[in-house]
C-alpha positions, -999 to 999 in steps of 0.1 A, spaced: 55 284 -797 60 319 -784 83 323 -755 65 325 -722 73 324 -684 90 293 -675 71 273 -649 88 249 -625 76 215 -617 59 208 -583 89 187 -573 114 216 -581 93 241 -561 91 219 -530 130 214 -533 136 251 -534 113 257 -505 131 231 -485 165 247 -492 152 281 -481 140 267 -449 172 249 -442 193 282 -447 179 308 -423 188 344 -428 225 353 -418 231 379 -393 250 408 -410 285 416 -397 286 439 -368 310 469 -370 333 474 -340 323 504 -318 342 536 -318 360 539 -285 350 569 -264 371 601 -265 378 618 -233 384 656 -231 407 671 -205 388 681 -174 389 717 -162 414 725 -134 392 731 -104 409 736 -71 403 710 -44 408 711 -7 436 691 8 429 663 33 442 684 62 421 715 52 390 696 49 394 677 82 402 710 99 370 727 85 349 697 94 362 695 129 355 732 133 320 729 120 313 699 143 326 717 173 305 748 166 274 727 159 280 710 193 284 743 210 251 756 195 233 724 208 246 732 243 234 768 239 200 754 230 198 734 261 218 754 287 209 791 278 203 814 307 181 845 314 212 867 319 192 899 307 169 899 336 178 925 364 176 898 392 193 871 372 217 850 393 243 847 365 256 872 339 266 845 313 246 836 284 249 798 293 247 779 326 282 765 322 283 749 356 256 724 344 277 712 315 297 681 318 333 692 309 345 656 305 317 649 279 328 680 260 364 669 260 354 634 249 334 647 219 361 671 209 387 643 209 365 624 186 360 653 162 398 659 161 407 623 153 417 629 117 438 660 125 456 640 152 462 613 126 478 637 101 500 653 127 510 619 141 519 605 106 542 635 99 559 631 132 564 594 130 576 596 94 603 620 105 613 598 134 615 566 113 625 579 80 647 548 73 618 524 70 599 517 39 566 533 31 545 501 37 562 495 71 559 531 81 523 531 73 515 501 94 536 513 122 520 547 121 485 532 123 494 508 151 510 535 173 484 562 167 453 539 171 466 525 204 474 558 218 441 573 207 421 543 220 437 549 254 427 586 254 391 579 244 388 550 269 401 572 298 377 599 289 347 575 286 356 560 320 357 595 337 324 603 321 307 571 332 320 575 368 292 600 375 266 585 352 245 553 351 261 523 335 235 521 308 248 555 294 277 536 281 255 525 252 250 561 241 288 565 238 295 532 221 266 530 196 285 546 167 315 523 173 291 493 168 278 509 136 315 514 125 322 477 130 292 468 109 301 490 81 340 487 80 348 457 101 378 458 123 399 480 100 414 511 114 421 533 85 384 542 77 382 557 111 411 581 105 412 585 66 385 594 41 395 596 3 429 579 7 413 547 20 401 519 -3 387 486 9 404 468 -20 436 487 -16 435 501 -52 431 538 -57 404 551 -81 420 554 -115 408 551 -151 428 535 -180 414 537 -215 414 500 -226 398 480 -255 398 448 -235 363 441 -222 375 420 -193 398 449 -181 370 474 -185 346 453 -163 373 447 -137 381 485 -136 344 493 -131 340 467 -104 368 483 -85 355 518 -90 320 507 -79 335 492 -48 354 525 -41 322 544 -48 303 524 -22 331 529 4 330 567 -1 291 566 3 296 547 36 323 573 47 300 602 39 271 587 59 292 576 89 310 610 91 277 629 90 261 605 115 290 608 140 289 646 138 252 647 144 252 620 170 279 632 193 273 670 187 235 669 189 221 637 204 247 628 231 243 662 249 206 656 249 212 621 265 234 634 293 212 663 303 200 666 338 165 653 344 154 686 358 167 706 328 139 724 309 146 731 272 128 728 238 133 692 228 118 696 193 143 724 185 171 703 198 161 674 176 158 697 146 193 710 152 205 673 151 191 672 115 207 704 107 241 691 118 237 659 98 226 676 66 254 701 66 280 675 73 265 653 46 268 682 20 304 690 30 315 653 29 297 648 -4 314 677 -22 347 666 -9 347 628 -13 326 629 -45 345 657 -61 342 667 -98 375 650 -106 362 618 -90 330 621 -110 351 625 -142 369 591 -134 337 573 -130 320 589 -160 350 579 -183 348 543 -170 311 539 -178 315 553 -213 336 521 -219 312 499 -199 278 506 -214 246 488 -205 222 463 -218 184 464 -219 163 432 -220 141 429 -249 107 417 -238 97 385 -256 68 387 -280 55 379 -315 76 407 -331 110 397 -317 139 390 -341 152 355 -336 186 360 -352 206 381 -327 243 373 -322 255 354 -292 271 375 -265 308 370 -260 327 384 -231 359 392 -252 341 415 -275 331 452 -275 296 457 -289 282 489 -306 251 506 -296 217 493 -306 230 459 -314 209 428 -303 225 398 -286 214 366 -271 225 357 -236 210 330 -213 179 324 -236 170 362 -235 175 389 -260 193 421 -250 198 455 -266 230 476 -263 222 510 -248 256 527 -247 279 537 -277 305 512 -265 293 481 -245 315 457 -226 292 451 -197 277 417 -190 240 415 -198 218 412 -167 244 426 -143 222 447 -121 250 461 -100 270 475 -129 238 486 -145 230 509 -115 266 521 -115 262 530 -152 230 549 -147 244 568 -118 277 579 -133 267 584 -169 250 616 -160 266 631 -129 247 663 -132 214 646 -124 225 635 -89 240 669 -82 208 685 -94 189 664 -69 214 674 -40 212 710 -51 173 710 -49 173 693 -14 199 716 -1 179 747 -14 148 734 4 168 730 36 180 766 33 145 778 25 132 760 55 159 775 78 151 810 65 115 805 72 123 793 108 145 824 112 117 847 102 92 831 126 114 826 156 118 853 183 140 835 208 176 849 209 194 816 211 173 802 182 182 831 161 219 827 168 217 789 162 199 792 127 220 821 115 253 803 121 239 771 105 228 792 75 262 806 70 277 771 68 249 760 45 255 790 22 292 777 18 277 743 9 253 759 -16 282 775 -33 301 742 -37 271 722 -48 260 748 -74 295 752 -87 299 713 -91 264 712 -109 272 740 -134 305 726 -142 293 690 -146 263 701 -166 282 722 -191 311 697 -193 291 664 -198 262 680 -217 275 667 -251 278 632 -238 244 633 -222 230 644 -255 246 615 -272 231 593 -248 196 608 -254 200 605 -291 210 569 -288 179 562 -266 156 581 -290 171 561 -319 166 528 -302 129 537 -293 123 546 -330 137 513 -341 114 493 -318 90 487 -346 73 454 -353 97 431 -372 87 401 -392 95 370 -374 121 348 -392 112 312 -396 
């Protein structure tokens, strides 16, 4: 007979089908990811701790003086005026002014005290010297502040002590009973480890480093908010609370000035505590960390992803299974734990530093625009002086924010383009796949 196609018997066909069903498709081998390459960051001059604390204290004292000007201005230009001064100085509580200035100078006092004590006790170790310095300076400073508060409250109602002590209660809530955050800014870390980045291929070490950097980032955010709130509260709100009942002034304008002090202090603290070098450290860490996106369950989900392992680095776009869910790698190098919301937020914030700086730049520009509109519409002499001086400080803050944004945008643009291409590639690959049986 002529040769023809060979036909299998029904028994053989059923046997072959059974062997195929018993051997599901094998997941292809996953290539290890390419470790991120870091480029040297441009050398941008940074302010020293002493210079920043000095400028911040000067700004806070000037803001307090402008608030007293808004409240105690006089009509010195009138021919029959009883005073020739621009302010009614006799109505101002000098003890209150001294108390506020002492609070504003706390960090300068701490810097000077540390240098003096280090010279007197040069034989002690660095750790013993640091503890001794904090103990001596904090006790002496607490005595000065306490005596000033007692003198102020001697002529006031007892309920006013709450106005002076409220920020200290907030401090205890934020930082506990630690002394260092009250006197230090960037040199203080709640975990005692300074923010550094070490390029590692060990996923456990990468996650541990990112946890430490995330904790340090949160500490700096708390420092920024607390410093801004203290400057605005004692320089703008406390003079309003201790004003004489018969004093007449524009309350809305005074409250607006409190907002001006807070925002300017916030910008200065943000540019210093979250400097470009600090952003570079966090950005490098999240390049190693990566992020996972949960794949929604459905009919077109591939059922053969790899099991996630905590000791393995995963390349971008790979699918893994973790806790009965499927996750997709979003970074070029991924060591993060799937479903870790805290580190995911840290990744989204630090992978593109220019986005946050752009938001701050827009808000600061709106604040300057608002102050310029207020300056154009106002006619009172004390309001013009107040807005002009605050605008000068905000122009300096605008320069720093704009500089940081331009540098970060140009420096991190290749990295951001890589992230966008990765996300676009992942979106294109989200096509219906046949379900394996």
